[in-house]
C-alpha atoms as a printed R data frame, in Angstrom:
   type eleno elety resid chain resno      x       y       z
1  ATOM     1    CA   UNK     A     1 -7.703 -12.122  20.667
2  ATOM     2    CA   UNK     A     2 -5.771 -13.525  17.733
3  ATOM     3    CA   UNK     A     3 -5.547 -12.059  14.245
4  ATOM     4    CA   UNK     A     4 -7.028 -14.085  11.379
5  ATOM     5    CA   UNK     A     5 -4.661 -15.977   9.132
6  ATOM     6    CA   UNK     A     6 -4.882 -14.941   5.508
7  ATOM     7    CA   UNK     A     7 -3.981 -17.386   2.747
8  ATOM     8    CA   UNK     A     8 -2.387 -14.940   0.311
9  ATOM     9    CA   UNK     A     9  0.981 -14.561  -1.363
10 ATOM    10    CA   UNK     A    10  2.972 -11.880   0.400
11 ATOM    11    CA   UNK     A    11  5.115 -10.684  -2.443
12 ATOM    12    CA   UNK     A    12  6.408  -7.133  -2.368
13 ATOM    13    CA   UNK     A    13  9.089  -5.497  -4.473
14 ATOM    14    CA   UNK     A    14 10.441  -2.049  -5.193
15 ATOM    15    CA   UNK     A    15  8.883  -0.840  -8.409
16 ATOM    16    CA   UNK     A    16 11.104  -1.744 -11.352
17 ATOM    17    CA   UNK     A    17 12.156   1.140 -13.541
18 ATOM    18    CA   UNK     A    18  9.903  -0.089 -16.357
19 ATOM    19    CA   UNK     A    19  6.713   0.310 -14.259
20 ATOM    20    CA   UNK     A    20  5.200   3.672 -15.166
21 ATOM    21    CA   UNK     A    21  3.662   5.341 -12.139
22 ATOM    22    CA   UNK     A    22  3.601   8.860 -13.592
23 ATOM    23    CA   UNK     A    23 -0.124   8.594 -14.348
24 ATOM    24    CA   UNK     A    24 -1.013   6.765 -11.136
25 ATOM    25    CA   UNK     A    25 -3.802   8.281  -9.063
26 ATOM    26    CA   UNK     A    26 -2.313   8.389  -5.591
27 ATOM    27    CA   UNK     A    27 -4.659   8.395  -2.604
28 ATOM    28    CA   UNK     A    28 -4.046   8.854   1.075
29 ATOM    29    CA   UNK     A    29 -6.292   8.252   4.018
30 ATOM    30    CA   UNK     A    30 -8.760  10.926   5.018
31 ATOM    31    CA   UNK     A    31 -7.349  10.399   8.524
32 ATOM    32    CA   UNK     A    32 -3.921  11.725   7.461
33 ATOM    33    CA   UNK     A    33 -4.920  15.304   8.214
34 ATOM    34    CA   UNK     A    34 -2.831  16.654   5.329
35 ATOM    35    CA   UNK     A    35  0.404  16.633   7.323
36 ATOM    36    CA   UNK     A    36  2.335  14.731   4.607
37 ATOM    37    CA   UNK     A    37  3.467  12.084   7.083
38 ATOM    38    CA   UNK     A    38  1.636   9.081   5.731
39 ATOM    39    CA   UNK     A    39  1.686   6.586   2.921
40 ATOM    40    CA   UNK     A    40 -0.191   6.870  -0.349
41 ATOM    41    CA   UNK     A    41 -1.562   4.009  -2.427
42 ATOM    42    CA   UNK     A    42 -2.342   3.669  -6.123
43 ATOM    43    CA   UNK     A    43 -4.168   0.967  -8.084
44 ATOM    44    CA   UNK     A    44 -1.973  -0.311 -10.934
45 ATOM    45    CA   UNK     A    45 -4.281  -3.019 -12.217
46 ATOM    46    CA   UNK     A    46 -2.672  -6.301 -11.151
47 ATOM    47    CA   UNK     A    47 -0.716  -4.593  -8.386
48 ATOM    48    CA   UNK     A    48 -1.049  -1.902  -5.751
49 ATOM    49    CA   UNK     A    49  1.711   0.666  -5.299
50 ATOM    50    CA   UNK     A    50  2.595   2.242  -1.948
51 ATOM    51    CA   UNK     A    51  4.827   5.276  -1.459
52 ATOM    52    CA   UNK     A    52  5.942   7.601   1.320
53 ATOM    53    CA   UNK     A    53  4.200  10.962   0.992
54 ATOM    54    CA   UNK     A    54  7.363  12.711   2.247
55 ATOM    55    CA   UNK     A    55  9.540  11.150  -0.488
56 ATOM    56    CA   UNK     A    56  7.391  10.841  -3.618
57 ATOM    57    CA   UNK     A    57 10.404  10.706  -5.942
58 ATOM    58    CA   UNK     A    58 11.513   7.368  -4.492
59 ATOM    59    CA   UNK     A    59 10.268   4.286  -6.331
60 ATOM    60    CA   UNK     A    60  7.146   2.921  -4.638
61 ATOM    61    CA   UNK     A    61  6.721  -0.577  -3.293
62 ATOM    62    CA   UNK     A    62  4.549  -2.897  -5.358
63 ATOM    63    CA   UNK     A    63  2.232  -5.415  -3.727
64 ATOM    64    CA   UNK     A    64  0.132  -8.087  -5.370
65 ATOM    65    CA   UNK     A    65 -3.575  -7.380  -4.950
66 ATOM    66    CA   UNK     A    66 -3.854 -10.450  -2.679
67 ATOM    67    CA   UNK     A    67 -1.022  -9.229  -0.446
68 ATOM    68    CA   UNK     A    68 -2.499  -5.731  -0.219
69 ATOM    69    CA   UNK     A    69 -5.922  -7.148   0.619
70 ATOM    70    CA   UNK     A    70 -4.364  -9.309   3.362
71 ATOM    71    CA   UNK     A    71 -2.529  -6.290   4.785
72 ATOM    72    CA   UNK     A    72 -5.622  -4.070   4.880
73 ATOM    73    CA   UNK     A    73 -7.787  -6.863   6.306
74 ATOM    74    CA   UNK     A    74 -5.178  -7.581   8.962
75 ATOM    75    CA   UNK     A    75 -5.018  -3.924   9.957
76 ATOM    76    CA   UNK     A    76 -8.807  -3.646  10.107
77 ATOM    77    CA   UNK     A    77 -8.987  -6.721  12.368
78 ATOM    78    CA   UNK     A    78 -6.221  -5.518  14.692
79 ATOM    79    CA   UNK     A    79 -7.418  -5.075  18.295
80 ATOM    80    CA   UNK     A    80 -7.855  -1.544  19.613
81 ATOM    81    CA   UNK     A    81 -4.690  -0.126  21.145
């Protein structure tokens, strides 16, 4: 089974220092089990931010909404392991 091709820009950067994420509402999957070994995501309007829950002081990665949508869709379509 092949994965679907997504026509989306795949731009990702480390958050520049002028992006304020102090008020971001970070969310993690309900499947994480609270073990702090997952990633968290936040909606920043035009972008989505992703950070490591074990290192929340590190600048998050920023994805365009199209790139984040392509990532999530690709994961959801991935064959069972």
